[in-house]
N, C-alpha and C positions, 0 to 999 in steps of 0.2 A: 051786388059783388063784395064788396065790403063788409059785409055779415059772412060768408063764404073764405072772406081771405083772412081775416082775425080769427075763422073757426080751425083752418087749416093751418094758417102759423101759431094756433096753440098746442095742435094735434103733433104741429113740428119741435114745438118747446118740451113737450113732455116728454117725448119720446129720446131727446137727445138727452135732457136733464137723467131721463133713467139710464144712458149709458155710461156715465158720468161715474165719478167717484171726486166729488169732493173731499176727500179724509184725506188723500194727497198734498191735500197743501197742508200738512200736517206734518206730515214725512221730510225726511231730507231730501233736497231735490237731488232727481237723476239731471246726466248729458241733457235730454233731453229737455227739461223743463229752464234749468238755465238759459239752455238757446233760445227760449220761446219768452223767460223774461227779460234778458238780455235784448232782446229784437223788440220787443215791447218798450221796453226803457226808453230809449235812443228814439225811436218812433216817438213816442207822445214827447219828450223833450221836444223835436223837430217840429211835430204838427202843431201843437200850444203858443209855439214861438213864430209863427209863419199862419196863423190861423189868422191874428185880429190884422196882419198886414194885405191877406187874401178878401176878407170881408164877405166869408160863406155865409153871414147870418143876414139877417134883416135890421134884427139891435142884435149886433153883438156884445155879450158882455164876458165875464169869465168863467162864469156856468157853462155854457156855451161850445166856447174853446175844453175845457176841459174834457166834457163828454165826447167833443168830435175826434180828440186827440185818444182816448180811450177808444172809442168805435177804429180809431184808424191803426191801434195800435193789434188791433185782435184779428185772428183768423178766421175764415168758414172753416171749419174742422169737416164736416160734414158733404160739405160741395167737395172740396180737397180728396176725401177719402176716393168718391165718386171717381172724380176724373185721375186719380193715379189708379186706383183699379181697373177704367176702361182701358189703361194705359198701358198692362202688363208690368208695371213697373211699385206695384202697392206692395209686393214682396219684396222688392227691396233692401239693402239697409237703407238705401239713404229715402226710401219710400217709407218706410215702417218709423226710421227716425222723424220726419217730417209729422206725419199722421200724428202720433205722439206726442210732439210738440205743439202741434196746432189745436186740440184737446185742451195742452192746460192755458194754453193762447186761451181757448174762446173762456173756459170754466172761471178761471179772475175776470175776464170781462165783462162776462152774464151777471157775475155776481157784485161788481162792482156798480153797474146797470141797475139794479134791483137795491143798490143800497142808497144809489144816486135818485130812485122815482119816491124811495119814502121821506127824502129832507126834501127834494125841489119840488117844484110843478113846471116842466115844459109849459105845457101852454096858457103861463103867464111869464110867460119870458125866463124861466127858470129861477121863479124869486125861492123864497125859501121858507116853506109850509107856516101856517100859523098855527102855536099848539094851540092846546085843548081850552084852556083860562085865557086865550089871547082873544079880545075884543075886532069884528071887521074892520077892515080899513075902508072910510067910506072913499077910498077914491081907489078903491081895487073891481075892475070889473069881474073877476073872476075868482074867488077865494079858494074853489077846490077842497078836497078830504081835509082833515087836518092833520096832523104831523103826529099825535097822540096816537091817538083812532088806528091812523092806518098803522103806525110800527106795533102797536099791542095787534092787529089783526096779523100781520105778516108770523111777528113771534109764536102766537099761538098757530100759525098754521104749523110751523117749523115743531112745534113742541110737539101738535098731535103724530104729525108724520114718523114724525122720529120713535115715538111712543108707540101709539097704534099700528103704524105700518109694518114694521117685524113681524108680531103679534097674528094680524089677519093673514098676512100675507105666509108665513111660515105656518100657519095653518091649511092653508087653501094646498100650497106645494106637499105639504105629506100625506094629505088626502089625495093627492093626483098625482101618483109617482110619474117619470119618466116608463113610455108604454104603454100604459091606461088611456084611454079618452078622457079628454076635460072634461069635468059637468059644467053644464051651461050654469047651473045656478051657482057654482063656488066662481068664474067667471066673471058674471055679474055683481056678483058681492067683490068682486073685486076694484072692477070696472067703477061701482057705485060709490067703491070708499073713496077712490083717488078723486072722482067728482065731486065729491062732498069737500074733503078737504084743499083740493084747487078751487072751491065757489066760497074761501072764508073772508081769506082778504079782500078780492072786489069789491065783496059784501059794500067798505068802507071807501071805496074809489081803485083801490088798487089795480096796476095793468092783467088783465087777466092772463093774456100772452107770460107776462114773465111768473104768472101768480103756476100757470103750468107748469113753468121750470121749474121752480120753486118743490112743488108738488114731484117731479122727476129725481131730482136730483137730491133729496134726502130716501125715497124710499129704497128698498134695497133690491142693487141689481142680480141681486143671485138668487134662483128658483125658475122651475119653471112659466110662472104665471109670470115671471117682469119680461123673460125673455121671449113667454107667446108674445104677451102687449106688444112689445118691440116689435118683433117680427110683422107682426098683423098692422100696425102704426102704418113703416118702413114701405109695408107694401105697397096699403092706401095712398101714404103720401106720393109713392114716386111714378106708380101710374095717374094718381085721378088729379093728387094738388101740385103736385110741380110742374106740367103743363100749364095748368088753367093760372101755376101763378104767374109764368111768366107772359102770358094774354094780360094780367089783372097789370101788373109794373107797365107792359107797352102800352092799355090803353090808358094809366093814371098818367102813367109819362109825359105823353103829346111830345114826340121829338120834333115837332115844330117847330114847336117854342123856343125852342134852341138858339139867342141868341150867335148865332153865330159872327155876325161883322162885327162884332161887338169882344176886345180883346181879353178886356177883364172874367168873361166865360172862358177861353181859351186857357188861362193862366188860371182860373177855378181847375178847370182837368188837369191839364198838366201837371200844374201846384198837388192835387191829392194824388196823384199816380207817381212823383218825384219823389213825395216827401216820404210817402210810405214804401217805397223800394231804398231810401236813399236808408232811411234806421235798419231798416231790417238787413241790409248789407252791412253794416258798421254793427252794429250788435253780433249778427251770426259771426263774422268777420273776431273780432272782439274775443267769445264764447270760442270758435273753431281753435284761438290760437290758444288758450287754457286747457284744452283738453288734446291738443293737437288733432284737430281736426285737418285736411290741406286746406288750401283758402278755394281752392274751384271746389267742391262740394259742399265750406259755406254757403260761397257765393248760390248756388244753387240750391242751397235750401233757406234761404232769405229768399229764393226768388217764389219758392214754396210757399212761404209760409207769410207770403204777401197777398195768399186767395183772399178776396172776399165773398160772404156767403152769402144765402138768402134773407137773416137775418139784417142782413148790411141793407140790401136792396129795401126792402119792409120796412126801418126806419126810416130813411132815405125819404120816402113819399108819405108818410105820415108827417114827417117835418115839411115839407111841403104844401101839404093836405090841414097842418097848421097854420101855416104861414110863418113857418120859423127860417123858410128856406127859399126861395123861387124860383121858378119853374125854371129857369132856364139855369143856375145854381145845381137844383135836384138832378136835372139831365145832366149836366157836364159829372156828376157824382154816379152817375148809374154808367156813361162810358168809361169812366173811368176803372170798374169797376171791374166792367167786361172788357177791357183792354188789358185787365191780372189777372185774364184766366186764358185769353186767346195766345200769350206765350208759354203756356204752361208742356202745349206737346214738344213745342220743340227743346225744352230743358229735358222732358223727360227721351227726347232723341236723343242729347247728347250724355244723359244718363245711359241708357242702353248700351250705345257705342264705347263712353267711357269703359264701362264695365270689360264687353267685350275685346276690347282694346287690352285692358287688364289681363282677360281673360289668358292672351294669345301669349303675350309677355310672362304671366309665371302660370305652366303649368302646374296641374292638379296633382302633385304628390312630392314624397316629404324629401325624396334628393333635391329637390329644387326649392325646397325651404331659406329663406335668406334668415340667418340665425337674428338676423340683427331685429325683426319681427317676431308679433306676436306668432306662436304657432296654431292654426285652429284644429280641430277636434271632434267628431261626429262621434262618440259615448253611446252606442247603443245599450240599452238591456232590454232583461225579458222578463224583471222584476223586482221586488227583492233582494233575492240572494244573489243578486249581481253588485251591489252594492260596495259590500267591505272591498271585491278588486277593484269595483272602477276607481275607490275615494284608491287606495293604493297606487294603481296608476298614476291618476293626478296627482300624488304626490312626488311619485320619482319623472313627471313629465314637465312639474311650471322651473324647472328650473332655478333661478335666483331670483324670481320674482319680475323682471326687469329684461326684456318685454314681456315677458309670462306669457298663457295658454287663451286660448279662447275654446271653453268646451261648451258644447249643445250636446243637453242630457239628452237623449232621445230614447223613448219608450217605442217597443216595437207591438203592435196589437196589431191581431188577424181581425180581418174583418168576415165575421160570421152575421149570418141572417139573424140572433139576437141581438147583436151591436148595432149590425143596420138599422134594425126598428128602435134603435136607439138613436139616431144621429137628428142634431136641430144646424140650424145653418146658423156659422159660427162670423167671424170679424172677416176681415176681406175675403169674402168669397171660398172661406174655408168651413169645414164643419168640425160639429165639440161631439163629443161620445160622453152622452148622459150614462153609460151602464154603472150602476152603483159598484159593480169590481173594478171595473175596469179603473176606477174615479176613486176608490179605494190601494190600489195599487200606485196607484198611481203619485198619489195625496204622501206616501210611506217612501215610496222613489224621493220627492222633490224636499222632503223633513232632514231627511238622514244626510243629502247632497247638502241642503241649504245648513246645517247646523255644524257640516265639517266646514263653509267656504267662511261660515261667520268667524269660527276659533284656528284655524289652518289654512284660509283661503289666501293668503298675500299671491299675488302673481298668478289667480285664475279667475277670472270672467266666467259665471254658468249663466249659461240661458237654455229654454228647456223646449222638447221642442216633440214631436209625436210623427211616428210613420204608419200610418194607418192603410193596411191594403190585405189584398191575399198573399196566402203562399208564392202561388204563385207570378201574384209583379213584386213583392216585398221587396225583391233588391232592384226594382228601378224603382222602387219609391224612395229607398234611400241614396242613389246614386244622386237623381233628382234633389232631396233634401240638399244633398252634396253639395253639388254643383250652384244652385242656387244659395248657400251661405259658404262658397269660396274655399271649401276643406281640404288641410294638408291630408290626413289619416282618420282614413275611420276604422273604428277598433268593435268590433261584434263578440256577445258573450260564446261563450264554448257551449252547441248545443245539449251537452250532455251535463246531466246532474242527476242526486237522488231523488227516486219516487218520491211522488206526495201521493196520488189518486193512482183511480183508473186509468186514469185521458193521459196522463206526463208521457206515453210512446209516441201518443197519436203527435203531443204537442210536441217532441223532440224534432221524433219524423222531420215535422214541419221546417222545423228551422234547421235545420239538417242541412236540407232542397234544399235554403234561404244561403248559407253560410257557403256551401257549394257553390253556389252562382256568384 
């Protein structure tokens, strides 16, 4: 069972890394990143301060306390995403915010764990690994891999992934455009390259699970082959591995060995739950105060970001098997992780009720708009020809810059048979259009709008959206999008424009029908 679990976790970490973008760590932090980092910081401080008192480890030391504090401060982003999607709040503002913040949290946490695994050896009490020229200590029973070869192999793996990965995957993507059958030989080549790169650092003693994450996170995320691999791996994980994983957790944990009558067992359980919750709440309240987020929403965000995922459970079981923590401590930590998930439906119910209450008190129309609040506009586009008019409209609508306007720049795309063949699963149960013409048009609109907002966008918050439907149901799609985004004003482009080709008349007739509806 351990081999199947390790293999499944390797696939899980590879898919998780392939869905993350490490370059976000080098950009100006967004609000979601600041909320995530603030919550992590306060959770880390509280956990590190209280871990020596609660004595989670059999042989406690500074390195273990730091490791536990880092793990406790992170969020299980895949599990949170799935839970919020199933509860129908993944597309809400707070749902999207929480998922984005969770990704930031888990990305930086796993990178810290990878660096720590290179320097320290968990199996021998988190001792610093011996350097390549340092002789073994006769008092050590387990010496483990040396520090320099392990670090060099990880660095070599990252370099090969960054240099060769884009070349190989780009060639495969160009040879297999969307709409055509993916060639099996090219798929085998891509998978073989990922396996080859992922095996470099484990040859020197690095963790295969962490190696899979490093391989995935530094491979290109864009392109057909990457999206295809992620979709297939996630399908395999959802229907095969995750059910097996929880069976494995139950069999390994042996919940009957939990010391019910011992006070320290309950202290560790509720201490783990309370410290993480308090740290997240303090961080969310502080960052929410800086960004003007209401304190109720900040607490809801903290509750969502307190969720732990499969990686946390897996590492807890491994720590117990390596005699780093006791059986009772392991069971207490697992129960605390389950408690962090149990209350999520109640949080979701509160978010839904709060949203309905807000809608009932604030009708979605311009005449009921509060002048002291930002104006939320759904600005629709047929193509790049609508950009100049849209820019003029935003310029005269933004006012003095405070509170400003929130603009959802929405592309109206007709769902035809040709476009339907190019749809692939996207995030949050959405679909993504991969038709080259649609992508080119959307990129042109995005570039023009982004250039305007960068130079003259004071008071304008720009977000992108897409309404994909047939002409018969396009008006319903636009209205649903406006309701989900709490829009006060919908702006549609005029259907009539100078003829471009022989299909223009049909296109204009379709948009005329949408505008009439």
